[in-house]
C-alpha positions as CSV (number, residue, x, y, z in Angstrom):
1,M,0.0,-0.2,-0.3
2,L,2.5,2.3,0.9
3,R,4.0,1.9,-3.1
4,V,0.4,3.4,-4.4
5,L,-0.1,6.0,-1.9
6,V,3.4,7.4,-1.6
7,C,4.6,7.1,-5.5
8,C,0.9,7.6,-6.6
9,G,0.4,10.3,-4.5
10,V,-2.8,12.4,-3.6
11,W,-3.7,12.5,-7.2
12,A,-4.2,8.6,-7.3
13,L,-6.8,8.8,-4.6
14,G,-8.6,12.0,-6.0
15,L,-7.7,14.2,-4.0
16,S,-6.1,18.0,-4.9
17,G,-3.3,20.2,-3.2
18,H,-0.1,20.2,-2.4
19,C,1.5,18.0,0.7
20,A,3.8,20.8,3.1
21,S,5.0,17.6,5.3
22,A,4.6,13.8,5.8
23,Q,2.4,14.7,8.8
24,S,0.4,17.3,7.1
25,R,-0.4,15.2,4.5
26,A,-1.2,11.8,6.3
27,A,-3.7,14.2,8.4
28,Y,-5.0,15.8,5.3
29,L,-5.6,12.6,3.9
30,A,-7.3,11.1,7.0
31,Q,-9.5,13.8,6.9
32,E,-10.7,13.6,3.3
33,L,-10.2,9.5,3.2
34,S,-12.7,8.9,6.6
35,P,-15.9,10.0,5.3
36,R,-15.4,8.7,1.9
37,C,-15.0,5.5,3.3
38,E,-17.9,5.6,5.8
39,A,-20.1,7.0,2.4
40,G,-19.1,3.6,0.7
41,D,-16.2,4.0,-1.3
42,L,-13.6,1.8,-0.8
43,T,-10.2,2.8,-1.9
44,A,-10.8,5.6,0.4
45,C,-11.2,2.7,3.4
46,T,-7.8,1.0,1.9
47,G,-5.8,4.4,1.5
48,L,-7.2,4.8,5.6
49,G,-6.5,1.4,6.5
50,W,-2.7,2.2,5.1
51,L,-2.6,5.4,7.4
52,Q,-3.5,3.1,10.2
53,E,-1.0,0.5,9.5
54,S,1.9,2.7,9.1
55,G,1.2,4.9,12.1
56,Q,0.8,8.2,9.5
57,I,-2.0,9.2,12.5
58,G,-0.9,8.3,15.5
59,E,0.0,4.9,17.0
60,R,0.3,2.0,14.5
61,D,-3.0,0.0,14.7
62,A,-3.0,-3.4,12.2
63,A,-6.2,-4.0,14.4
64,A,-8.1,-1.1,12.9
65,A,-6.3,-1.3,9.4
66,Q,-7.5,-5.0,9.0
67,Q,-11.0,-4.1,9.3
68,L,-10.7,-1.1,7.2
69,Y,-9.2,-3.7,4.3
70,A,-11.5,-6.5,4.8
71,K,-13.9,-3.9,4.2
72,A,-12.5,-2.8,1.0
73,C,-11.8,-6.2,0.1
74,D,-15.5,-7.7,0.7
75,G,-16.8,-4.8,-1.3
76,G,-14.4,-5.7,-4.2
77,A,-12.0,-3.5,-4.0
78,L,-9.0,-5.7,-4.8
79,G,-6.4,-3.1,-3.3
80,G,-8.4,-4.1,0.3
81,C,-7.6,-7.8,-0.9
82,I,-3.6,-7.6,-1.4
83,A,-3.1,-5.2,1.8
84,L,-5.0,-7.6,3.5
85,G,-3.3,-10.3,2.4
86,D,0.1,-9.0,3.5
87,L,-1.4,-8.5,6.7
88,Y,-1.4,-12.3,6.7
89,K,1.7,-12.9,5.5
90,W,4.0,-11.2,7.2
91,G,2.1,-11.7,10.8
92,T,1.2,-7.7,11.0
93,G,-1.3,-7.3,14.2
94,V,-2.8,-11.0,13.1
95,A,-1.8,-14.2,13.5
96,Q,0.4,-15.2,10.5
97,D,-1.3,-17.1,7.8
98,Y,0.2,-18.1,4.6
99,A,-2.6,-19.8,3.4
100,R,-4.9,-16.9,3.9
101,A,-2.6,-14.1,2.4
102,A,-2.3,-16.5,-0.9
103,A,-6.1,-16.8,-1.3
104,L,-6.4,-13.3,-0.7
105,F,-3.6,-12.8,-3.8
106,Q,-5.0,-15.1,-5.5
107,R,-8.2,-13.8,-5.6
108,A,-7.0,-10.2,-6.7
109,C,-4.8,-12.3,-9.6
110,D,-7.5,-13.7,-10.9
111,A,-9.2,-10.6,-11.2
112,G,-6.2,-9.2,-13.5
113,D,-4.4,-7.3,-11.0
114,A,-1.0,-7.5,-11.8
115,Y,0.1,-6.6,-8.1
116,G,-1.9,-9.7,-7.1
117,C,-0.3,-11.8,-9.3
118,Y,3.3,-10.6,-8.5
119,N,2.8,-11.2,-4.9
120,L,1.1,-14.6,-5.3
121,G,4.3,-15.3,-7.5
122,S,6.6,-13.8,-4.5
123,M,5.2,-16.7,-1.9
124,A,5.8,-19.4,-4.8
125,D,9.2,-18.2,-5.5
126,L,10.4,-17.8,-1.4
127,G,8.7,-20.4,-0.6
128,F,6.1,-19.0,2.3
129,G,4.0,-21.6,3.2
130,Q,4.6,-24.1,1.2
131,T,7.3,-25.9,-1.1
132,A,9.2,-23.0,-3.3
133,D,7.8,-23.5,-7.0
134,P,10.1,-21.6,-9.3
135,N,8.1,-22.7,-12.3
136,L,5.3,-21.3,-10.9
137,A,6.7,-18.3,-9.8
138,A,8.1,-17.6,-13.2
139,R,4.3,-17.9,-14.9
140,L,2.9,-15.7,-12.2
141,Y,5.6,-13.5,-12.2
142,G,5.4,-13.4,-16.2
143,M,1.6,-12.4,-16.2
144,A,2.1,-9.2,-13.5
145,C,5.2,-8.6,-15.6
146,E,2.9,-8.3,-18.8
147,G,0.1,-6.6,-16.6
148,G,2.7,-3.6,-15.7
149,E,4.2,-4.2,-12.7
150,M,7.5,-3.4,-12.7
151,A,8.3,-5.3,-9.6
152,A,7.4,-8.5,-11.6
153,C,9.9,-7.8,-14.3
154,H,12.3,-7.2,-12.2
155,A,12.0,-10.1,-9.7
156,M,11.8,-12.3,-13.4
157,A,14.9,-10.9,-14.7
158,F,16.9,-11.2,-11.2
159,N,16.3,-14.9,-11.4
160,Q,17.3,-15.2,-15.1
161,E,20.6,-13.0,-14.3
162,A,21.2,-15.4,-10.8
163,G,20.4,-18.4,-12.9
164,V,19.7,-20.7,-9.7
165,T,15.4,-21.4,-10.1
166,V,15.5,-20.7,-13.6
167,A,17.8,-21.2,-16.6
168,L,20.8,-18.4,-17.1
169,D,19.4,-15.8,-19.5
170,L,21.8,-13.2,-19.0
171,A,20.1,-11.3,-22.0
172,G,16.5,-11.9,-21.0
173,A,17.8,-10.5,-17.7
174,A,18.8,-7.4,-19.1
175,A,16.1,-6.6,-21.5
176,L,13.6,-7.2,-18.4
177,Y,16.1,-5.0,-16.3
178,Q,15.8,-2.3,-19.1
179,R,12.0,-2.3,-19.5
180,A,11.1,-1.6,-15.9
181,C,14.6,1.2,-15.7
182,E,12.8,2.4,-17.9
183,K,9.1,2.8,-16.4
184,G,10.8,3.6,-13.1
185,Y,11.9,1.1,-11.1
186,A,15.2,1.8,-9.5
187,A,16.5,-1.5,-8.4
188,S,16.3,-2.7,-12.1
189,C,18.2,0.2,-13.4
190,T,21.0,-0.7,-10.3
191,R,21.5,-3.9,-11.6
192,L,21.2,-3.0,-15.3
193,G,24.4,-0.5,-14.2
194,M,25.7,-3.3,-12.6
195,M,25.8,-5.7,-15.6
196,A,26.9,-2.6,-18.1
197,Q,29.8,-2.0,-15.4
198,D,30.9,-6.2,-15.7
199,G,30.4,-6.4,-19.5
200,R,27.3,-9.1,-19.2
201,A,25.0,-9.6,-21.9
202,M,26.2,-6.5,-23.2
203,A,30.3,-5.0,-23.6
204,A,31.5,-3.5,-20.8
205,D,30.7,0.0,-20.7
206,A,31.6,2.5,-17.6
207,A,30.1,5.5,-18.8
208,K,26.8,3.7,-19.1
209,A,27.0,2.0,-15.8
210,F,27.2,5.3,-14.5
211,A,24.2,7.1,-16.2
212,L,22.2,3.6,-14.9
213,M,23.2,4.6,-11.3
214,G,22.7,8.1,-11.8
215,R,19.2,7.3,-12.5
216,A,18.5,4.7,-10.2
217,C,19.9,7.0,-7.5
218,H,17.3,10.0,-8.7
219,L,14.5,7.2,-8.6
220,G,15.3,6.3,-4.8
221,D,17.6,4.0,-4.4
222,I,19.7,5.3,-1.9
223,W,21.5,1.8,-0.8
224,D,23.2,0.3,-3.9
225,G,22.3,3.1,-6.6
226,C,23.3,5.6,-4.7
227,L,26.2,4.1,-3.1
228,A,27.7,2.9,-6.4
229,Y,26.6,6.6,-8.3
230,G,29.0,8.2,-5.6
231,Q,31.9,5.9,-6.1
232,M,32.2,6.2,-9.4
233,A,31.9,10.0,-9.6
234,A,35.0,9.6,-6.2
235,E,36.8,6.9,-8.5
236,G,36.7,8.5,-12.0
237,R,34.6,5.6,-13.6
238,G,32.4,6.0,-16.5
239,V,33.1,9.8,-15.8
240,A,35.8,12.1,-14.8
241,V,36.6,12.4,-11.0
242,D,33.9,14.9,-9.5
243,F,34.1,14.7,-5.5
244,A,31.4,17.7,-5.5
245,L,29.1,15.2,-6.9
246,A,29.9,12.3,-4.6
247,R,29.8,14.3,-1.5
248,Q,26.2,15.6,-2.2
249,V,24.5,11.9,-3.4
250,F,26.6,10.4,-0.4
251,T,25.2,13.0,2.0
252,R,21.5,12.3,0.4
253,S,21.9,8.6,1.0
254,C,23.4,9.5,4.6
255,D,20.6,11.3,5.4
256,D,18.2,8.8,4.1
257,G,19.3,6.1,7.1
258,A,22.0,4.4,4.3
259,M,25.1,3.8,7.1
260,D,26.9,2.7,3.9
261,G,26.6,5.9,2.2
262,C,27.5,7.9,6.0
263,M,30.9,5.7,5.7
264,A,31.4,6.7,2.5
265,L,31.0,10.6,3.6
266,A,33.2,9.9,6.6
267,V,36.1,8.8,4.1
268,I,35.7,11.9,1.9
269,Y,36.1,14.3,4.7
270,E,38.7,12.5,6.7
271,K,40.7,12.2,3.5
272,G,39.9,15.9,2.5
273,Q,38.6,14.6,-1.0
274,G,37.7,17.7,-2.8
275,V,36.9,19.6,0.8
276,A,39.3,20.5,3.2
277,A,39.9,17.7,5.9
278,E,37.8,17.7,8.3
279,P,38.5,15.0,11.4
280,A,35.6,15.8,13.6
281,R,33.2,15.4,11.1
282,A,35.0,12.5,9.9
283,R,34.2,10.6,13.7
284,A,30.9,11.8,13.5
285,L,29.6,10.0,10.6
286,Y,31.4,7.2,11.2
287,S,29.6,7.3,15.2
288,M,26.5,7.2,13.1
289,A,27.5,4.0,11.8
290,C,29.1,2.4,14.1
291,D,26.0,3.1,16.4
292,A,23.7,1.2,13.9
293,G,26.0,-1.3,14.2
294,W,28.5,-1.4,11.8
295,D,31.9,-2.5,13.6
296,A,34.2,-1.5,10.2
297,A,33.1,2.2,11.1
298,C,33.8,1.5,14.7
299,T,37.3,1.0,13.8
300,A,37.6,3.6,10.9
301,R,36.6,6.1,13.9
302,D,38.9,4.9,16.4
303,L,41.9,5.7,13.4
304,V,40.7,8.9,12.6
305,K,43.9,11.2,13.6
């Protein structure tokens, strides 16, 4: 549900206006959605359920979310069925029940919802509540991908690239990553960039890899995409050395909670790469990562002179 409400935003729910902050947006959405749900707008019930589940309008309330999702699903809103299935899949506020989750995803998939097919395929792929079934997963991912669900295209590509549960097919994986990347699926841009960097299914092309990592980072892959983008800028791979860009990218990544970004930013300030060396700042950044459980960061912090 986060994918729907955040990526599609206010427009997807038929609302208007701009969001000053996440908190004010959530409060505004709740005020708008509650009467609409009571009036029988099932999409609004699903959206309100997500706000309850995610704790954006107070304490997390999975029980309230479950009731809202069930109301939506019972009324035929497939998004409600999928959200309810997620609760049962992960045991969020309810007893974990893989069979019930699968039944809800199946209902959505049978009705033509690509995201429902993707979720059902993921359960088959990972063996949630069943013996892993790569053939069933591939079929469901294929249905979802053709239905426009880029997460499914990415999952298919990842399996083809790995060649473990399905036959190795690097060319097929690259084509699927390309398709999903062009549609804005950040992780696919990152994987395609790695393939371009390593010369798998294509000639090695550092400039192409750098451009793909940049796209991935801008699309929101703050972990792998941004880290690779910043590292390539700092090392001059696929682009002239650009410490200013690397610092900007690592700062964004660190601010968003990616500790590897904090580590990379600490190195820049420790070594004075493109800026005056700031040992105190480097130590503070290493400490952030250390406090988050990164043992290497603790060691690095203690070595800063």
